[in-house]
PyMOL commands that place a pseudoatom at each C-alpha (Angstrom):
pseudoatom trace, name=CA, resn=UNK, resi=1, chain=A, elem=C, hetatm=0, pos=[-5.901, 18.926, 10.855]
pseudoatom trace, name=CA, resn=UNK, resi=2, chain=A, elem=C, hetatm=0, pos=[-6.021, 15.388, 9.563]
pseudoatom trace, name=CA, resn=UNK, resi=3, chain=A, elem=C, hetatm=0, pos=[-3.320, 13.141, 8.126]
pseudoatom trace, name=CA, resn=UNK, resi=4, chain=A, elem=C, hetatm=0, pos=[-4.204, 11.041, 5.065]
pseudoatom trace, name=CA, resn=UNK, resi=5, chain=A, elem=C, hetatm=0, pos=[-2.269, 7.789, 4.664]
pseudoatom trace, name=CA, resn=UNK, resi=6, chain=A, elem=C, hetatm=0, pos=[-2.702, 5.803, 1.455]
pseudoatom trace, name=CA, resn=UNK, resi=7, chain=A, elem=C, hetatm=0, pos=[-2.166, 2.206, 0.494]
pseudoatom trace, name=CA, resn=UNK, resi=8, chain=A, elem=C, hetatm=0, pos=[-0.811, 1.801, -3.054]
pseudoatom trace, name=CA, resn=UNK, resi=9, chain=A, elem=C, hetatm=0, pos=[-1.813, -1.421, -4.846]
pseudoatom trace, name=CA, resn=UNK, resi=10, chain=A, elem=C, hetatm=0, pos=[-5.553, -1.598, -5.399]
pseudoatom trace, name=CA, resn=UNK, resi=11, chain=A, elem=C, hetatm=0, pos=[-6.060, 1.821, -3.820]
pseudoatom trace, name=CA, resn=UNK, resi=12, chain=A, elem=C, hetatm=0, pos=[-3.993, 4.337, -5.773]
pseudoatom trace, name=CA, resn=UNK, resi=13, chain=A, elem=C, hetatm=0, pos=[-3.105, 2.183, -8.746]
pseudoatom trace, name=CA, resn=UNK, resi=14, chain=A, elem=C, hetatm=0, pos=[-2.744, -1.150, -10.452]
pseudoatom trace, name=CA, resn=UNK, resi=15, chain=A, elem=C, hetatm=0, pos=[0.818, -1.933, -11.451]
pseudoatom trace, name=CA, resn=UNK, resi=16, chain=A, elem=C, hetatm=0, pos=[-0.458, -4.215, -14.213]
pseudoatom trace, name=CA, resn=UNK, resi=17, chain=A, elem=C, hetatm=0, pos=[0.875, -7.322, -12.517]
pseudoatom trace, name=CA, resn=UNK, resi=18, chain=A, elem=C, hetatm=0, pos=[4.407, -5.915, -12.341]
pseudoatom trace, name=CA, resn=UNK, resi=19, chain=A, elem=C, hetatm=0, pos=[4.871, -6.866, -8.700]
pseudoatom trace, name=CA, resn=UNK, resi=20, chain=A, elem=C, hetatm=0, pos=[3.860, -10.505, -9.095]
pseudoatom trace, name=CA, resn=UNK, resi=21, chain=A, elem=C, hetatm=0, pos=[5.898, -10.929, -12.269]
pseudoatom trace, name=CA, resn=UNK, resi=22, chain=A, elem=C, hetatm=0, pos=[8.931, -9.408, -10.574]
pseudoatom trace, name=CA, resn=UNK, resi=23, chain=A, elem=C, hetatm=0, pos=[8.619, -11.708, -7.563]
pseudoatom trace, name=CA, resn=UNK, resi=24, chain=A, elem=C, hetatm=0, pos=[8.234, -14.725, -9.826]
pseudoatom trace, name=CA, resn=UNK, resi=25, chain=A, elem=C, hetatm=0, pos=[11.312, -13.733, -11.808]
pseudoatom trace, name=CA, resn=UNK, resi=26, chain=A, elem=C, hetatm=0, pos=[13.314, -13.170, -8.627]
pseudoatom trace, name=CA, resn=UNK, resi=27, chain=A, elem=C, hetatm=0, pos=[12.446, -16.635, -7.329]
pseudoatom trace, name=CA, resn=UNK, resi=28, chain=A, elem=C, hetatm=0, pos=[13.256, -18.176, -10.707]
pseudoatom trace, name=CA, resn=UNK, resi=29, chain=A, elem=C, hetatm=0, pos=[16.641, -16.442, -10.936]
pseudoatom trace, name=CA, resn=UNK, resi=30, chain=A, elem=C, hetatm=0, pos=[17.710, -17.098, -7.352]
pseudoatom trace, name=CA, resn=UNK, resi=31, chain=A, elem=C, hetatm=0, pos=[16.048, -20.455, -6.632]
pseudoatom trace, name=CA, resn=UNK, resi=32, chain=A, elem=C, hetatm=0, pos=[15.177, -21.840, -10.088]
pseudoatom trace, name=CA, resn=UNK, resi=33, chain=A, elem=C, hetatm=0, pos=[11.494, -21.962, -9.089]
pseudoatom trace, name=CA, resn=UNK, resi=34, chain=A, elem=C, hetatm=0, pos=[9.114, -20.969, -11.867]
pseudoatom trace, name=CA, resn=UNK, resi=35, chain=A, elem=C, hetatm=0, pos=[5.772, -19.265, -11.143]
pseudoatom trace, name=CA, resn=UNK, resi=36, chain=A, elem=C, hetatm=0, pos=[6.505, -19.406, -7.423]
pseudoatom trace, name=CA, resn=UNK, resi=37, chain=A, elem=C, hetatm=0, pos=[3.518, -17.235, -6.546]
pseudoatom trace, name=CA, resn=UNK, resi=38, chain=A, elem=C, hetatm=0, pos=[0.854, -18.808, -8.753]
pseudoatom trace, name=CA, resn=UNK, resi=39, chain=A, elem=C, hetatm=0, pos=[-2.499, -18.662, -6.910]
pseudoatom trace, name=CA, resn=UNK, resi=40, chain=A, elem=C, hetatm=0, pos=[-0.813, -16.976, -3.935]
pseudoatom trace, name=CA, resn=UNK, resi=41, chain=A, elem=C, hetatm=0, pos=[-2.869, -14.500, -1.872]
pseudoatom trace, name=CA, resn=UNK, resi=42, chain=A, elem=C, hetatm=0, pos=[-0.911, -11.228, -1.616]
pseudoatom trace, name=CA, resn=UNK, resi=43, chain=A, elem=C, hetatm=0, pos=[-3.526, -8.544, -0.976]
pseudoatom trace, name=CA, resn=UNK, resi=44, chain=A, elem=C, hetatm=0, pos=[-2.708, -6.358, 2.002]
pseudoatom trace, name=CA, resn=UNK, resi=45, chain=A, elem=C, hetatm=0, pos=[0.486, -8.191, 2.969]
pseudoatom trace, name=CA, resn=UNK, resi=46, chain=A, elem=C, hetatm=0, pos=[3.918, -6.593, 3.148]
pseudoatom trace, name=CA, resn=UNK, resi=47, chain=A, elem=C, hetatm=0, pos=[6.490, -7.519, 0.502]
pseudoatom trace, name=CA, resn=UNK, resi=48, chain=A, elem=C, hetatm=0, pos=[8.803, -9.090, 3.078]
pseudoatom trace, name=CA, resn=UNK, resi=49, chain=A, elem=C, hetatm=0, pos=[5.992, -11.206, 4.500]
pseudoatom trace, name=CA, resn=UNK, resi=50, chain=A, elem=C, hetatm=0, pos=[5.036, -12.292, 0.979]
pseudoatom trace, name=CA, resn=UNK, resi=51, chain=A, elem=C, hetatm=0, pos=[8.613, -13.353, 0.250]
pseudoatom trace, name=CA, resn=UNK, resi=52, chain=A, elem=C, hetatm=0, pos=[8.922, -15.254, 3.534]
pseudoatom trace, name=CA, resn=UNK, resi=53, chain=A, elem=C, hetatm=0, pos=[5.585, -17.009, 3.063]
pseudoatom trace, name=CA, resn=UNK, resi=54, chain=A, elem=C, hetatm=0, pos=[6.563, -17.836, -0.504]
pseudoatom trace, name=CA, resn=UNK, resi=55, chain=A, elem=C, hetatm=0, pos=[9.783, -19.447, 0.675]
pseudoatom trace, name=CA, resn=UNK, resi=56, chain=A, elem=C, hetatm=0, pos=[8.001, -21.462, 3.351]
pseudoatom trace, name=CA, resn=UNK, resi=57, chain=A, elem=C, hetatm=0, pos=[5.448, -22.596, 0.773]
pseudoatom trace, name=CA, resn=UNK, resi=58, chain=A, elem=C, hetatm=0, pos=[8.324, -24.180, -1.132]
pseudoatom trace, name=CA, resn=UNK, resi=59, chain=A, elem=C, hetatm=0, pos=[9.894, -25.627, 1.996]
pseudoatom trace, name=CA, resn=UNK, resi=60, chain=A, elem=C, hetatm=0, pos=[12.786, -23.171, 2.089]
pseudoatom trace, name=CA, resn=UNK, resi=61, chain=A, elem=C, hetatm=0, pos=[14.069, -21.477, 5.250]
pseudoatom trace, name=CA, resn=UNK, resi=62, chain=A, elem=C, hetatm=0, pos=[13.646, -17.678, 4.903]
pseudoatom trace, name=CA, resn=UNK, resi=63, chain=A, elem=C, hetatm=0, pos=[17.102, -16.668, 6.098]
pseudoatom trace, name=CA, resn=UNK, resi=64, chain=A, elem=C, hetatm=0, pos=[17.929, -12.964, 6.203]
pseudoatom trace, name=CA, resn=UNK, resi=65, chain=A, elem=C, hetatm=0, pos=[20.566, -13.295, 3.480]
pseudoatom trace, name=CA, resn=UNK, resi=66, chain=A, elem=C, hetatm=0, pos=[18.216, -15.149, 1.136]
pseudoatom trace, name=CA, resn=UNK, resi=67, chain=A, elem=C, hetatm=0, pos=[15.363, -12.684, 1.726]
pseudoatom trace, name=CA, resn=UNK, resi=68, chain=A, elem=C, hetatm=0, pos=[17.719, -9.781, 1.005]
pseudoatom trace, name=CA, resn=UNK, resi=69, chain=A, elem=C, hetatm=0, pos=[18.940, -11.426, -2.191]
pseudoatom trace, name=CA, resn=UNK, resi=70, chain=A, elem=C, hetatm=0, pos=[15.381, -11.949, -3.373]
pseudoatom trace, name=CA, resn=UNK, resi=71, chain=A, elem=C, hetatm=0, pos=[14.512, -8.333, -2.529]
pseudoatom trace, name=CA, resn=UNK, resi=72, chain=A, elem=C, hetatm=0, pos=[17.443, -7.036, -4.588]
pseudoatom trace, name=CA, resn=UNK, resi=73, chain=A, elem=C, hetatm=0, pos=[16.383, -9.115, -7.577]
pseudoatom trace, name=CA, resn=UNK, resi=74, chain=A, elem=C, hetatm=0, pos=[12.716, -8.230, -7.158]
pseudoatom trace, name=CA, resn=UNK, resi=75, chain=A, elem=C, hetatm=0, pos=[13.466, -4.501, -7.242]
pseudoatom trace, name=CA, resn=UNK, resi=76, chain=A, elem=C, hetatm=0, pos=[15.718, -4.937, -10.267]
pseudoatom trace, name=CA, resn=UNK, resi=77, chain=A, elem=C, hetatm=0, pos=[12.941, -6.681, -12.181]
pseudoatom trace, name=CA, resn=UNK, resi=78, chain=A, elem=C, hetatm=0, pos=[10.283, -4.239, -10.958]
pseudoatom trace, name=CA, resn=UNK, resi=79, chain=A, elem=C, hetatm=0, pos=[12.077, -1.296, -12.555]
pseudoatom trace, name=CA, resn=UNK, resi=80, chain=A, elem=C, hetatm=0, pos=[11.546, -3.038, -15.900]
pseudoatom trace, name=CA, resn=UNK, resi=81, chain=A, elem=C, hetatm=0, pos=[8.173, -4.683, -15.336]
pseudoatom trace, name=CA, resn=UNK, resi=82, chain=A, elem=C, hetatm=0, pos=[6.460, -1.445, -14.285]
pseudoatom trace, name=CA, resn=UNK, resi=83, chain=A, elem=C, hetatm=0, pos=[6.797, -0.286, -17.884]
pseudoatom trace, name=CA, resn=UNK, resi=84, chain=A, elem=C, hetatm=0, pos=[3.721, -2.126, -19.111]
pseudoatom trace, name=CA, resn=UNK, resi=85, chain=A, elem=C, hetatm=0, pos=[0.557, -1.034, -20.875]
pseudoatom trace, name=CA, resn=UNK, resi=86, chain=A, elem=C, hetatm=0, pos=[-1.775, -2.536, -18.254]
pseudoatom trace, name=CA, resn=UNK, resi=87, chain=A, elem=C, hetatm=0, pos=[-0.794, -0.289, -15.348]
pseudoatom trace, name=CA, resn=UNK, resi=88, chain=A, elem=C, hetatm=0, pos=[-3.338, 2.380, -14.469]
pseudoatom trace, name=CA, resn=UNK, resi=89, chain=A, elem=C, hetatm=0, pos=[-4.542, 4.704, -11.747]
pseudoatom trace, name=CA, resn=UNK, resi=90, chain=A, elem=C, hetatm=0, pos=[-7.597, 3.570, -9.850]
pseudoatom trace, name=CA, resn=UNK, resi=91, chain=A, elem=C, hetatm=0, pos=[-10.864, 5.483, -10.449]
pseudoatom trace, name=CA, resn=UNK, resi=92, chain=A, elem=C, hetatm=0, pos=[-11.277, 8.587, -8.352]
pseudoatom trace, name=CA, resn=UNK, resi=93, chain=A, elem=C, hetatm=0, pos=[-7.643, 8.929, -7.257]
pseudoatom trace, name=CA, resn=UNK, resi=94, chain=A, elem=C, hetatm=0, pos=[-6.897, 12.178, -9.050]
pseudoatom trace, name=CA, resn=UNK, resi=95, chain=A, elem=C, hetatm=0, pos=[-10.308, 13.558, -8.076]
pseudoatom trace, name=CA, resn=UNK, resi=96, chain=A, elem=C, hetatm=0, pos=[-9.612, 12.772, -4.420]
pseudoatom trace, name=CA, resn=UNK, resi=97, chain=A, elem=C, hetatm=0, pos=[-6.175, 14.382, -4.502]
pseudoatom trace, name=CA, resn=UNK, resi=98, chain=A, elem=C, hetatm=0, pos=[-7.671, 17.450, -6.161]
pseudoatom trace, name=CA, resn=UNK, resi=99, chain=A, elem=C, hetatm=0, pos=[-10.497, 17.573, -3.597]
pseudoatom trace, name=CA, resn=UNK, resi=100, chain=A, elem=C, hetatm=0, pos=[-8.006, 17.477, -0.749]
pseudoatom trace, name=CA, resn=UNK, resi=101, chain=A, elem=C, hetatm=0, pos=[-5.814, 20.167, -2.300]
pseudoatom trace, name=CA, resn=UNK, resi=102, chain=A, elem=C, hetatm=0, pos=[-8.716, 22.511, -3.000]
pseudoatom trace, name=CA, resn=UNK, resi=103, chain=A, elem=C, hetatm=0, pos=[-10.906, 21.970, 0.057]
pseudoatom trace, name=CA, resn=UNK, resi=104, chain=A, elem=C, hetatm=0, pos=[-8.686, 20.767, 2.896]
pseudoatom trace, name=CA, resn=UNK, resi=105, chain=A, elem=C, hetatm=0, pos=[-4.945, 20.861, 2.261]
pseudoatom trace, name=CA, resn=UNK, resi=106, chain=A, elem=C, hetatm=0, pos=[-4.299, 17.908, 4.548]
pseudoatom trace, name=CA, resn=UNK, resi=107, chain=A, elem=C, hetatm=0, pos=[-0.816, 16.335, 4.401]
pseudoatom trace, name=CA, resn=UNK, resi=108, chain=A, elem=C, hetatm=0, pos=[-0.729, 13.024, 2.547]
pseudoatom trace, name=CA, resn=UNK, resi=109, chain=A, elem=C, hetatm=0, pos=[1.601, 10.091, 3.032]
pseudoatom trace, name=CA, resn=UNK, resi=110, chain=A, elem=C, hetatm=0, pos=[1.853, 6.384, 2.346]
pseudoatom trace, name=CA, resn=UNK, resi=111, chain=A, elem=C, hetatm=0, pos=[1.047, 3.395, 4.501]
pseudoatom trace, name=CA, resn=UNK, resi=112, chain=A, elem=C, hetatm=0, pos=[1.861, 0.439, 2.303]
pseudoatom trace, name=CA, resn=UNK, resi=113, chain=A, elem=C, hetatm=0, pos=[3.193, -3.089, 2.370]
pseudoatom trace, name=CA, resn=UNK, resi=114, chain=A, elem=C, hetatm=0, pos=[5.488, -2.212, -0.515]
pseudoatom trace, name=CA, resn=UNK, resi=115, chain=A, elem=C, hetatm=0, pos=[9.183, -1.834, 0.133]
pseudoatom trace, name=CA, resn=UNK, resi=116, chain=A, elem=C, hetatm=0, pos=[9.964, 1.869, 0.055]
pseudoatom trace, name=CA, resn=UNK, resi=117, chain=A, elem=C, hetatm=0, pos=[12.025, 1.605, -3.134]
pseudoatom trace, name=CA, resn=UNK, resi=118, chain=A, elem=C, hetatm=0, pos=[9.324, -0.526, -4.749]
pseudoatom trace, name=CA, resn=UNK, resi=119, chain=A, elem=C, hetatm=0, pos=[6.626, 1.958, -3.746]
pseudoatom trace, name=CA, resn=UNK, resi=120, chain=A, elem=C, hetatm=0, pos=[8.496, 4.803, -5.417]
pseudoatom trace, name=CA, resn=UNK, resi=121, chain=A, elem=C, hetatm=0, pos=[9.051, 2.714, -8.549]
pseudoatom trace, name=CA, resn=UNK, resi=122, chain=A, elem=C, hetatm=0, pos=[5.302, 2.058, -8.822]
pseudoatom trace, name=CA, resn=UNK, resi=123, chain=A, elem=C, hetatm=0, pos=[4.274, 5.669, -8.241]
pseudoatom trace, name=CA, resn=UNK, resi=124, chain=A, elem=C, hetatm=0, pos=[6.873, 7.276, -10.519]
pseudoatom trace, name=CA, resn=UNK, resi=125, chain=A, elem=C, hetatm=0, pos=[5.224, 6.565, -13.914]
pseudoatom trace, name=CA, resn=UNK, resi=126, chain=A, elem=C, hetatm=0, pos=[2.071, 8.336, -12.710]
pseudoatom trace, name=CA, resn=UNK, resi=127, chain=A, elem=C, hetatm=0, pos=[3.893, 11.364, -11.316]
pseudoatom trace, name=CA, resn=UNK, resi=128, chain=A, elem=C, hetatm=0, pos=[2.508, 10.711, -7.833]
pseudoatom trace, name=CA, resn=UNK, resi=129, chain=A, elem=C, hetatm=0, pos=[5.632, 10.618, -5.696]
pseudoatom trace, name=CA, resn=UNK, resi=130, chain=A, elem=C, hetatm=0, pos=[5.613, 14.350, -4.997]
pseudoatom trace, name=CA, resn=UNK, resi=131, chain=A, elem=C, hetatm=0, pos=[2.141, 14.087, -3.420]
pseudoatom trace, name=CA, resn=UNK, resi=132, chain=A, elem=C, hetatm=0, pos=[3.397, 11.596, -0.823]
pseudoatom trace, name=CA, resn=UNK, resi=133, chain=A, elem=C, hetatm=0, pos=[6.678, 12.897, 0.623]
pseudoatom trace, name=CA, resn=UNK, resi=134, chain=A, elem=C, hetatm=0, pos=[6.777, 10.471, 3.564]
pseudoatom trace, name=CA, resn=UNK, resi=135, chain=A, elem=C, hetatm=0, pos=[5.265, 7.220, 4.764]
pseudoatom trace, name=CA, resn=UNK, resi=136, chain=A, elem=C, hetatm=0, pos=[5.675, 3.823, 6.370]
pseudoatom trace, name=CA, resn=UNK, resi=137, chain=A, elem=C, hetatm=0, pos=[6.581, 0.847, 4.217]
pseudoatom trace, name=CA, resn=UNK, resi=138, chain=A, elem=C, hetatm=0, pos=[6.931, -2.915, 4.171]
pseudoatom trace, name=CA, resn=UNK, resi=139, chain=A, elem=C, hetatm=0, pos=[10.670, -2.377, 4.446]
pseudoatom trace, name=CA, resn=UNK, resi=140, chain=A, elem=C, hetatm=0, pos=[10.094, -0.792, 7.878]
pseudoatom trace, name=CA, resn=UNK, resi=141, chain=A, elem=C, hetatm=0, pos=[8.312, -3.814, 9.345]
pseudoatom trace, name=CA, resn=UNK, resi=142, chain=A, elem=C, hetatm=0, pos=[7.003, -7.048, 7.868]
pseudoatom trace, name=CA, resn=UNK, resi=143, chain=A, elem=C, hetatm=0, pos=[3.837, -6.798, 10.008]
pseudoatom trace, name=CA, resn=UNK, resi=144, chain=A, elem=C, hetatm=0, pos=[1.533, -4.165, 8.536]
pseudoatom trace, name=CA, resn=UNK, resi=145, chain=A, elem=C, hetatm=0, pos=[-0.030, -3.604, 11.957]
pseudoatom trace, name=CA, resn=UNK, resi=146, chain=A, elem=C, hetatm=0, pos=[3.171, -1.885, 13.121]
pseudoatom trace, name=CA, resn=UNK, resi=147, chain=A, elem=C, hetatm=0, pos=[3.285, 0.692, 10.315]
pseudoatom trace, name=CA, resn=UNK, resi=148, chain=A, elem=C, hetatm=0, pos=[0.880, 3.395, 11.490]
pseudoatom trace, name=CA, resn=UNK, resi=149, chain=A, elem=C, hetatm=0, pos=[3.046, 4.564, 14.433]
pseudoatom trace, name=CA, resn=UNK, resi=150, chain=A, elem=C, hetatm=0, pos=[6.046, 4.669, 12.075]
pseudoatom trace, name=CA, resn=UNK, resi=151, chain=A, elem=C, hetatm=0, pos=[4.128, 6.847, 9.601]
pseudoatom trace, name=CA, resn=UNK, resi=152, chain=A, elem=C, hetatm=0, pos=[3.114, 9.264, 12.358]
pseudoatom trace, name=CA, resn=UNK, resi=153, chain=A, elem=C, hetatm=0, pos=[6.685, 9.507, 13.676]
pseudoatom trace, name=CA, resn=UNK, resi=154, chain=A, elem=C, hetatm=0, pos=[7.957, 10.222, 10.162]
pseudoatom trace, name=CA, resn=UNK, resi=155, chain=A, elem=C, hetatm=0, pos=[5.368, 12.932, 9.645]
pseudoatom trace, name=CA, resn=UNK, resi=156, chain=A, elem=C, hetatm=0, pos=[6.154, 14.661, 12.938]
pseudoatom trace, name=CA, resn=UNK, resi=157, chain=A, elem=C, hetatm=0, pos=[9.908, 14.478, 12.298]
pseudoatom trace, name=CA, resn=UNK, resi=158, chain=A, elem=C, hetatm=0, pos=[9.637, 15.792, 8.749]
pseudoatom trace, name=CA, resn=UNK, resi=159, chain=A, elem=C, hetatm=0, pos=[7.170, 18.618, 9.395]
pseudoatom trace, name=CA, resn=UNK, resi=160, chain=A, elem=C, hetatm=0, pos=[7.703, 19.322, 13.115]
pseudoatom trace, name=CA, resn=UNK, resi=161, chain=A, elem=C, hetatm=0, pos=[3.971, 19.097, 13.702]
pseudoatom trace, name=CA, resn=UNK, resi=162, chain=A, elem=C, hetatm=0, pos=[2.256, 16.940, 16.296]
pseudoatom trace, name=CA, resn=UNK, resi=163, chain=A, elem=C, hetatm=0, pos=[-0.560, 14.617, 15.366]
pseudoatom trace, name=CA, resn=UNK, resi=164, chain=A, elem=C, hetatm=0, pos=[-2.469, 11.898, 17.190]
pseudoatom trace, name=CA, resn=UNK, resi=165, chain=A, elem=C, hetatm=0, pos=[-3.900, 8.609, 15.972]
pseudoatom trace, name=CA, resn=UNK, resi=166, chain=A, elem=C, hetatm=0, pos=[-7.551, 9.800, 15.873]
pseudoatom trace, name=CA, resn=UNK, resi=167, chain=A, elem=C, hetatm=0, pos=[-6.520, 12.521, 13.405]
pseudoatom trace, name=CA, resn=UNK, resi=168, chain=A, elem=C, hetatm=0, pos=[-5.234, 9.911, 10.927]
pseudoatom trace, name=CA, resn=UNK, resi=169, chain=A, elem=C, hetatm=0, pos=[-7.306, 8.526, 8.070]
pseudoatom trace, name=CA, resn=UNK, resi=170, chain=A, elem=C, hetatm=0, pos=[-5.975, 5.348, 6.481]
pseudoatom trace, name=CA, resn=UNK, resi=171, chain=A, elem=C, hetatm=0, pos=[-7.210, 4.745, 2.933]
pseudoatom trace, name=CA, resn=UNK, resi=172, chain=A, elem=C, hetatm=0, pos=[-6.970, 1.213, 1.587]
pseudoatom trace, name=CA, resn=UNK, resi=173, chain=A, elem=C, hetatm=0, pos=[-8.696, -1.545, -0.328]
pseudoatom trace, name=CA, resn=UNK, resi=174, chain=A, elem=C, hetatm=0, pos=[-8.389, -4.612, 1.922]
pseudoatom trace, name=CA, resn=UNK, resi=175, chain=A, elem=C, hetatm=0, pos=[-9.488, -5.734, 5.386]
pseudoatom trace, name=CA, resn=UNK, resi=176, chain=A, elem=C, hetatm=0, pos=[-5.801, -5.645, 6.356]
pseudoatom trace, name=CA, resn=UNK, resi=177, chain=A, elem=C, hetatm=0, pos=[-5.781, -1.887, 5.763]
pseudoatom trace, name=CA, resn=UNK, resi=178, chain=A, elem=C, hetatm=0, pos=[-8.638, -1.594, 8.229]
pseudoatom trace, name=CA, resn=UNK, resi=179, chain=A, elem=C, hetatm=0, pos=[-7.023, -3.930, 10.757]
pseudoatom trace, name=CA, resn=UNK, resi=180, chain=A, elem=C, hetatm=0, pos=[-3.755, -1.972, 10.797]
pseudoatom trace, name=CA, resn=UNK, resi=181, chain=A, elem=C, hetatm=0, pos=[-5.523, 1.276, 11.711]
pseudoatom trace, name=CA, resn=UNK, resi=182, chain=A, elem=C, hetatm=0, pos=[-8.577, 0.724, 13.910]
pseudoatom trace, name=CA, resn=UNK, resi=183, chain=A, elem=C, hetatm=0, pos=[-6.754, -0.673, 16.986]
pseudoatom trace, name=CA, resn=UNK, resi=184, chain=A, elem=C, hetatm=0, pos=[-4.933, 2.678, 17.237]
pseudoatom trace, name=CA, resn=UNK, resi=185, chain=A, elem=C, hetatm=0, pos=[-8.120, 4.711, 16.991]
pseudoatom trace, name=CA, resn=UNK, resi=186, chain=A, elem=C, hetatm=0, pos=[-7.452, 5.926, 13.438]
pseudoatom trace, name=CA, resn=UNK, resi=187, chain=A, elem=C, hetatm=0, pos=[-10.246, 6.320, 10.895]
pseudoatom trace, name=CA, resn=UNK, resi=188, chain=A, elem=C, hetatm=0, pos=[-10.442, 4.219, 7.725]
pseudoatom trace, name=CA, resn=UNK, resi=189, chain=A, elem=C, hetatm=0, pos=[-11.786, 4.757, 4.231]
pseudoatom trace, name=CA, resn=UNK, resi=190, chain=A, elem=C, hetatm=0, pos=[-12.141, 1.380, 2.534]
pseudoatom trace, name=CA, resn=UNK, resi=191, chain=A, elem=C, hetatm=0, pos=[-12.368, 1.567, -1.241]
pseudoatom trace, name=CA, resn=UNK, resi=192, chain=A, elem=C, hetatm=0, pos=[-13.603, -1.274, -3.450]
pseudoatom trace, name=CA, resn=UNK, resi=193, chain=A, elem=C, hetatm=0, pos=[-11.099, -0.757, -6.261]
pseudoatom trace, name=CA, resn=UNK, resi=194, chain=A, elem=C, hetatm=0, pos=[-9.019, -3.800, -5.311]
pseudoatom trace, name=CA, resn=UNK, resi=195, chain=A, elem=C, hetatm=0, pos=[-9.859, -7.486, -4.829]
pseudoatom trace, name=CA, resn=UNK, resi=196, chain=A, elem=C, hetatm=0, pos=[-12.638, -6.859, -2.273]
pseudoatom trace, name=CA, resn=UNK, resi=197, chain=A, elem=C, hetatm=0, pos=[-16.104, -5.570, -3.131]
pseudoatom trace, name=CA, resn=UNK, resi=198, chain=A, elem=C, hetatm=0, pos=[-18.256, -3.179, -1.116]
pseudoatom trace, name=CA, resn=UNK, resi=199, chain=A, elem=C, hetatm=0, pos=[-20.089, -6.006, 0.670]
pseudoatom trace, name=CA, resn=UNK, resi=200, chain=A, elem=C, hetatm=0, pos=[-16.784, -7.540, 1.766]
pseudoatom trace, name=CA, resn=UNK, resi=201, chain=A, elem=C, hetatm=0, pos=[-15.454, -4.239, 3.064]
pseudoatom trace, name=CA, resn=UNK, resi=202, chain=A, elem=C, hetatm=0, pos=[-18.675, -3.367, 4.880]
pseudoatom trace, name=CA, resn=UNK, resi=203, chain=A, elem=C, hetatm=0, pos=[-18.066, -6.428, 7.063]
pseudoatom trace, name=CA, resn=UNK, resi=204, chain=A, elem=C, hetatm=0, pos=[-14.942, -4.736, 8.430]
pseudoatom trace, name=CA, resn=UNK, resi=205, chain=A, elem=C, hetatm=0, pos=[-14.707, -1.867, 10.926]
pseudoatom trace, name=CA, resn=UNK, resi=206, chain=A, elem=C, hetatm=0, pos=[-14.065, 0.718, 8.207]
pseudoatom trace, name=CA, resn=UNK, resi=207, chain=A, elem=C, hetatm=0, pos=[-15.645, 4.101, 8.923]
pseudoatom trace, name=CA, resn=UNK, resi=208, chain=A, elem=C, hetatm=0, pos=[-16.593, 4.690, 5.282]
pseudoatom trace, name=CA, resn=UNK, resi=209, chain=A, elem=C, hetatm=0, pos=[-16.824, 2.225, 2.393]
pseudoatom trace, name=CA, resn=UNK, resi=210, chain=A, elem=C, hetatm=0, pos=[-16.961, 3.511, -1.180]
pseudoatom trace, name=CA, resn=UNK, resi=211, chain=A, elem=C, hetatm=0, pos=[-16.875, 2.042, -4.663]
pseudoatom trace, name=CA, resn=UNK, resi=212, chain=A, elem=C, hetatm=0, pos=[-14.233, 4.598, -5.702]
pseudoatom trace, name=CA, resn=UNK, resi=213, chain=A, elem=C, hetatm=0, pos=[-12.553, 7.665, -4.238]
pseudoatom trace, name=CA, resn=UNK, resi=214, chain=A, elem=C, hetatm=0, pos=[-14.680, 9.833, -6.534]
pseudoatom trace, name=CA, resn=UNK, resi=215, chain=A, elem=C, hetatm=0, pos=[-17.681, 9.505, -4.168]
pseudoatom trace, name=CA, resn=UNK, resi=216, chain=A, elem=C, hetatm=0, pos=[-17.211, 12.912, -2.564]
pseudoatom trace, name=CA, resn=UNK, resi=217, chain=A, elem=C, hetatm=0, pos=[-20.599, 12.997, -0.841]
pseudoatom trace, name=CA, resn=UNK, resi=218, chain=A, elem=C, hetatm=0, pos=[-19.717, 9.894, 1.182]
pseudoatom trace, name=CA, resn=UNK, resi=219, chain=A, elem=C, hetatm=0, pos=[-16.184, 11.073, 1.995]
pseudoatom trace, name=CA, resn=UNK, resi=220, chain=A, elem=C, hetatm=0, pos=[-16.884, 14.646, 3.083]
pseudoatom trace, name=CA, resn=UNK, resi=221, chain=A, elem=C, hetatm=0, pos=[-18.310, 13.836, 6.549]
pseudoatom trace, name=CA, resn=UNK, resi=222, chain=A, elem=C, hetatm=0, pos=[-15.113, 12.010, 7.517]
pseudoatom trace, name=CA, resn=UNK, resi=223, chain=A, elem=C, hetatm=0, pos=[-12.803, 14.653, 6.060]
pseudoatom trace, name=CA, resn=UNK, resi=224, chain=A, elem=C, hetatm=0, pos=[-14.312, 17.790, 7.545]
for i in range(1, 224): cmd.bond("trace and resi %d" % i, "trace and resi %d" % (i + 1))
show_as sticks, trace
zoom trace
């Protein structure tokens, strides 16, 4: 058996900028800072880390109470902002899910920097939440590199089945997705549907690099 753990933004879907807009609106409401995250690099970071780095960028101490207030406002705005015409699933996602269901039946979960509530908000319009009944989230730890053990513990608790790191396959679109998995001995599928192209991802330690998750012939050797 293998355990498939998916990143969300850039891997499963594009939220059409909903996340960035929601963070900007949260900072404007709470701190009166407009376009707080203009030209800010977010890819692969957890939401809490993004908020803390954003505060430091503006010279503001990221106290726990302030971070929590910004999170509450961010999630409030995200529920509205996700309803946009630019959001879309990434190429190959449905094909990959179908391939797994028909050929392997491996359990699937999430390993994402999104807050858990935010992750569910983003997946809901696409009807994907039921495919990913557990996971590890940015709300569990602000350092993405701590999330894989959390995801495994959640899986074993929920399904009463044991699994080890080498049986896990992390699927993501950034070098940070690779870095959070390889030190534990997990496998990685890096997909170039986010901000990094194939050449960029091939410079990482990913086991397989694909343009999209529709490239079955490249994915099969790692899945079997």
